[in-house]
Every structure is written in structure tokens, then in C-alpha cells.
N, C-alpha and C positions, 0 to 999 in steps of 0.2 A: 504494500500500500504506500504510495508516494504521498499524496495528500488527498483529502476527501471530506466526507461528511458522515454523520451518524443519523440514521433514520429511526425515529421512535414510532413503533407500530402498535396497533391494537387489533384484537381479533374482530373480524367483521361478522355480520349476521349470517353469512354463508360459511359453513365450516371449511377450514383449509385456506381461506382467503384472509388477507390482512389489509388494514386501512392505515395510511400514514397520518400521524398526528403532528409531528414536528420533524424538521430537518435541521440538525445542528452542524455548524461549520465554525472554523477559526477565522477571525477577521484578518489575521496576518498569515494565512496558510501559504506555504511554499512547497514546491516539489521536493521530496526527500525528507519532509518533517515527520512522516509516519503518524499523522494525526489520526487518532482513534486506535492506536496500537494497544492501548489499555483502557478499560472502561470500568467505572464503579458507579453503582446506582444505590442511593440511600434515600428512601422516601421520595420526595420531589426534587432531589438534587442529583445531577449527573456530572461526574468528573471524567474528562477524557484526557489521555496522555498523548503527547507528541514527542517521542523519545529523542528524535534527532533535530528538533527545533533549535535554532542557533541564535535566538534573540539575546541570550546572556552569555554568549561565547560558543566556541566550537562544540557541537553536539551536546549542549547543556540540557536540552529538553525543556518541556513546558507542560503544565497541567491547566486545563481549561475547565472552569466550573460553571455549570448552567443550572440555574434555579428557576424552575418553571412550575406554575400551578397547573398540573395536568388534571383537568376536570373531565368528568363523564358527561357527554351530551345529554344523557337521560336525566341528569341531576338538574331539573328545571328550577327548583327553588334554591339551589346553591348551598344546601346544608351538608354536602359531602356524601350523601347517601341517595342512591336511586331506588325509590320505594313508592308505595301507594300515594304518598303525599304529592309526589311529582305528577302522578297520573291525575290526581284531583285538580291540580293547578291547570293542566292541559284542558281537562274537561270544563273547568270554570271559564277558561279563555274562549272556548267555543260558544258558550252561552247555552240557554235552555233549548231543548228540542221543541220544534213547533210542528 
């Protein structure tokens, strides 16, 4: 891997298919940095290594920290849980049946 990106995916409604949520890249990416050669995910934080990045000297390496709030599209009310309360919000937005 010379330089590139990390794709954050989620399982789609169809089994075996994936949906891209985020595309993470280094703003200072260069060929040969090996961006993404190491990855750590802790909660909503992703740390990506670039072992041959030379911003601080020859092959000094870098770590890129991405902190994103990865939310579920089904969590309509934003409480961190996709449940019946979200469904009730959707139904309320549609209004009464006539």
C-alpha cells in the first residue's frame, strides 16, 4: 500500500453487501507513506498509522486520529438506540391516517 484511504462500512439490508459510511484519508498523504498500515478502533475513535510518513524526519511515521460520531440512520431521535421510539417518531411525522 503506497498511500490511500480507509473505508468505514456497515452491513446493508441485503446480506453479503456493504454500505460505505465514511472515507478517511490523510490530508498530507504521499506515495510511500503506507497510510493505513495499522488500524485501531476504540468506540468512535479510529487511529491509522502511516509507518513511512516523513513529516518529522526520514521514515519517522505518523498516526492519524479520526473522531467521528458514527450514528445509525435508524436512530431518528438521536438517543443512541434504534428502537420503537424511533418508529413512533416516523409515524408521528407522517400524521394520522385518513
